[in-house]
C-alpha positions as CSV (number, residue, x, y, z in Angstrom):
1,X,162.1,166.0,62.0
2,X,164.4,167.0,59.1
3,X,164.5,170.7,57.7
4,X,161.9,170.8,54.9
5,X,161.0,173.0,52.0
6,X,157.7,171.9,50.6
7,X,154.9,172.4,52.8
8,X,151.4,171.3,52.1
9,X,148.7,173.0,54.6
10,X,145.1,172.0,54.9
11,X,142.4,174.5,55.2
12,X,139.5,173.6,57.5
13,X,140.6,173.2,60.8
14,X,144.2,174.6,60.2
15,X,143.5,178.1,58.8
16,X,140.0,178.5,59.6
17,X,137.0,176.9,61.4
18,X,133.6,177.8,59.7
19,X,133.9,181.3,58.7
20,X,136.4,182.4,61.4
21,X,140.1,182.4,60.5
22,X,142.3,180.9,63.4
23,X,144.3,183.2,65.2
24,X,148.0,183.4,63.9
25,X,147.4,180.7,61.0
26,X,147.7,183.4,58.2
27,X,150.9,185.0,59.7
28,X,152.2,181.4,60.1
29,X,151.7,180.6,56.6
30,X,153.4,183.9,55.5
31,X,156.4,183.1,57.7
32,X,157.1,179.8,55.9
33,X,156.8,181.5,52.7
34,X,159.1,184.1,53.7
35,X,161.7,181.5,55.1
36,X,161.9,180.0,51.5
37,X,159.3,177.1,51.9
38,X,157.2,176.2,48.8
39,X,153.6,176.2,50.4
40,X,150.7,174.7,48.7
41,X,147.2,174.5,50.5
42,X,145.3,171.4,49.8
43,X,141.5,170.8,50.9
44,X,139.2,168.1,50.6
45,X,136.2,170.7,50.7
46,X,134.8,170.7,47.3
47,X,131.9,173.2,47.8
48,X,134.1,176.4,47.2
49,X,135.9,177.4,44.0
50,X,139.6,177.9,43.8
51,X,139.0,181.4,43.9
52,X,136.9,181.6,46.8
53,X,139.2,179.4,48.9
54,X,142.0,182.2,47.9
55,X,139.7,185.0,48.8
56,X,139.2,183.4,52.2
57,X,143.0,182.8,52.8
58,X,143.3,186.7,51.9
59,X,141.0,187.6,54.6
60,X,143.2,185.6,57.1
61,X,145.8,187.6,56.1
62,X,147.9,185.1,53.8
63,X,149.7,187.0,51.3
64,X,149.4,186.3,47.6
65,X,150.3,184.4,45.4
66,X,148.3,181.5,47.2
67,X,148.2,178.0,45.5
68,X,145.1,175.9,46.3
69,X,144.5,172.4,45.3
70,X,140.7,171.2,46.1
71,X,139.3,167.7,46.0
72,X,136.9,169.1,43.2
73,X,140.1,169.9,41.1
74,X,141.4,166.4,41.8
75,X,138.2,164.9,40.9
76,X,138.1,166.8,37.7
77,X,141.6,165.6,36.6
78,X,140.0,162.3,36.0
79,X,137.5,163.4,33.4
80,X,138.0,163.6,29.6
81,X,137.1,166.6,27.6
82,X,133.5,166.4,26.5
83,X,132.4,164.1,29.5
84,X,128.8,164.9,30.5
85,X,128.6,165.2,34.4
86,X,126.1,165.2,37.0
87,X,127.2,167.2,40.0
88,X,126.2,166.4,43.3
89,X,127.7,169.4,45.2
90,X,128.4,173.1,44.4
91,X,130.2,175.5,42.3
92,X,133.7,174.1,43.3
93,X,132.9,171.0,41.5
94,X,131.2,172.8,38.5
95,X,134.2,175.1,38.1
96,X,136.5,172.3,38.1
97,X,134.7,170.1,35.9
98,X,134.2,173.0,33.2
99,X,137.9,173.8,33.7
100,X,138.7,170.3,32.5
101,X,137.0,170.4,29.3
102,X,133.8,168.3,30.7
103,X,130.3,169.6,30.7
104,X,128.1,170.1,33.6
105,X,124.9,168.1,32.3
106,X,122.8,168.8,35.6
107,X,122.9,169.1,39.4
108,X,121.6,166.1,41.6
109,X,119.9,168.8,43.7
110,X,117.9,170.1,40.7
111,X,114.4,170.2,41.8
112,X,112.8,168.5,38.8
113,X,110.3,165.4,39.0
114,X,111.9,161.9,38.3
115,X,110.4,160.2,35.3
116,X,108.6,157.1,35.5
117,X,111.4,154.9,34.0
118,X,114.4,156.9,35.5
119,X,115.6,160.4,35.1
120,X,116.7,161.5,31.7
121,X,119.1,163.7,32.8
122,X,120.7,161.3,34.9
123,X,120.7,158.7,32.2
124,X,122.7,160.9,29.8
125,X,125.8,161.3,31.9
126,X,129.3,159.7,32.0
127,X,130.2,160.5,35.6
128,X,128.6,161.6,38.9
129,X,130.9,163.5,40.9
130,X,129.9,164.0,44.7
131,X,131.2,166.2,47.2
132,X,129.9,168.7,49.8
133,X,126.1,169.6,49.1
134,X,124.4,171.3,51.9
135,X,121.0,171.1,49.7
136,X,121.6,167.2,49.4
137,X,118.2,165.3,50.1
138,X,116.4,162.1,49.2
139,X,115.6,163.3,45.6
140,X,119.1,164.2,44.8
141,X,120.3,160.8,46.1
142,X,117.8,158.9,44.0
143,X,118.8,161.1,40.9
144,X,122.7,160.5,41.5
145,X,121.7,156.9,42.5
146,X,119.8,156.1,39.1
147,X,122.7,157.7,36.9
148,X,125.2,155.7,38.4
149,X,122.9,152.4,38.0
150,X,122.4,153.6,34.3
151,X,126.4,153.3,33.8
152,X,127.8,156.6,35.0
153,X,131.2,156.6,36.9
154,X,130.6,157.5,40.4
155,X,133.6,159.8,41.4
156,X,133.9,161.0,45.1
157,X,135.8,164.3,46.0
158,X,136.4,162.9,49.4
159,X,135.7,160.3,52.3
160,X,135.6,163.0,55.2
161,X,132.4,162.3,57.1
162,X,132.5,165.5,59.0
163,X,134.2,168.9,59.1
164,X,134.7,171.3,61.9
165,X,132.5,174.5,62.5
166,X,132.2,177.2,65.6
167,X,129.2,175.1,66.4
168,X,130.6,171.9,66.3
169,X,131.0,169.1,63.5
170,X,128.9,169.2,60.6
171,X,128.2,166.6,57.9
172,X,130.7,166.1,55.3
173,X,131.0,165.3,51.8
174,X,132.1,161.9,52.5
175,X,128.7,161.1,54.5
176,X,126.9,162.2,51.1
177,X,129.2,160.0,49.1
178,X,128.5,157.1,51.3
179,X,124.5,157.4,50.9
180,X,124.9,157.7,47.0
181,X,127.3,154.9,47.0
182,X,125.1,152.6,49.2
183,X,121.9,153.5,47.0
184,X,123.7,152.7,43.7
185,X,125.6,149.7,45.3
186,X,128.7,150.9,43.6
187,X,132.1,151.3,44.7
188,X,133.3,155.1,44.4
189,X,136.4,156.4,42.7
190,X,138.1,158.6,45.4
191,X,140.0,161.6,44.4
192,X,140.6,163.7,47.5
193,X,143.2,163.2,50.1
194,X,144.8,161.0,50.6
195,X,144.1,159.4,47.1
196,X,146.3,159.3,44.1
197,X,144.5,162.1,42.0
198,X,144.9,164.7,44.7
199,X,148.4,163.5,45.3
200,X,149.3,164.0,41.6
201,X,147.8,167.4,41.7
202,X,149.7,168.3,44.7
203,X,153.2,167.0,43.3
204,X,152.5,169.0,40.2
205,X,153.2,172.2,42.3
206,X,156.2,171.0,44.4
207,X,159.6,170.4,43.6
208,X,161.6,167.2,44.6
209,X,163.1,166.9,48.4
210,X,161.6,166.7,51.9
211,X,158.1,168.0,52.8
212,X,155.5,168.2,55.5
213,X,151.8,167.8,55.5
214,X,150.3,170.1,58.2
215,X,146.7,169.2,58.9
216,X,144.0,168.3,61.5
217,X,143.0,164.6,60.3
218,X,145.3,161.8,60.4
219,X,142.8,159.9,58.2
220,X,143.2,162.6,55.3
221,X,146.2,164.8,55.9
222,X,148.3,162.1,57.6
223,X,147.7,159.7,54.9
224,X,148.7,162.0,52.4
225,X,151.9,162.8,53.9
226,X,152.6,159.1,53.6
227,X,151.5,159.0,50.0
228,X,154.0,162.0,49.3
229,X,156.7,160.5,51.2
230,X,156.6,163.7,53.5
231,X,156.3,164.0,57.3
232,X,153.1,164.6,59.0
233,X,152.4,167.7,61.4
234,X,149.0,167.2,63.4
235,X,147.4,170.4,64.7
236,X,144.9,170.2,67.4
237,X,142.7,173.4,66.2
238,X,140.2,171.3,64.1
239,X,138.6,167.7,64.0
240,X,141.6,165.9,66.1
241,X,141.5,166.9,69.9
242,X,144.0,166.1,72.6
243,X,141.6,163.3,73.7
244,X,142.1,161.6,70.5
245,X,146.0,161.1,70.9
246,X,147.5,158.9,70.0
247,X,146.7,158.6,66.3
248,X,147.8,156.8,63.2
249,X,149.7,157.6,61.3
250,X,151.8,159.0,64.0
251,X,152.6,162.6,63.5
252,X,156.3,163.8,63.5
253,X,154.9,166.9,65.5
254,X,151.8,167.5,67.3
255,X,151.2,171.3,67.8
256,X,148.2,173.4,69.1
257,X,147.7,175.2,66.0
258,X,149.3,176.2,62.8
259,X,151.3,179.1,64.4
260,X,152.7,176.7,66.9
261,X,153.7,174.1,64.3
262,X,155.4,176.9,62.5
263,X,157.3,177.8,65.5
264,X,158.6,174.2,65.8
265,X,159.5,174.1,62.3
266,X,161.5,177.1,61.8
267,X,163.3,176.7,65.0
268,X,164.9,173.3,63.7
269,X,165.8,175.0,60.4
270,X,169.4,175.7,59.9
271,X,170.5,179.2,60.5
């Protein structure tokens, strides 16, 4: 590995698992910043707002300023001002949509009965943005599917089928997106890691030069590293376990957790 200045750090499975901060993760991020690294946090979790993610980082001991790029922000970057949007997700998506100048027309989880010939709210939207949604059910899938079949673009925040919690893996936004896409018989426009929209959002925060992505999922964090032209450091504190090794893309570094990854990165930095 070569010394790097740009660092992209995943959140779920790297900084925390569920509501529990991973020991040493906050101090590890602080050590990178203190060493002069340009640190950006990037997550495929679209449920929380950017501010809520920043509050969680603060609770883990990360010193501000903290720059957070979410898959919801990446999805909203594809919207035009005035676009009418159905949100299949939470406040993270709604905030990002409104920040882009688009309009949240309705939520797929709204408990209103469907019209006989369709769903009037669904028929009126330009895009359906799908992400993490614990309230997702058959009715929400029906509303989102009908909106897409009526001509709305289907935009997915991420493909991750699961995310880690202290009790084990939980259903992720990618599984919800797969249900809507199957019902609508449509190919979603993907925006979260490792896709182009979030790559552009991350690049906007970072200067030129070498970099590294630190994450727990090769299929999102590892591929994001490839898309950025960065190296990949895999941590085993989240979805990926030692039993899953080897993985592709092949990481330049495998560490137990973020603290251990930081130890390795700073040890190879020039004195």
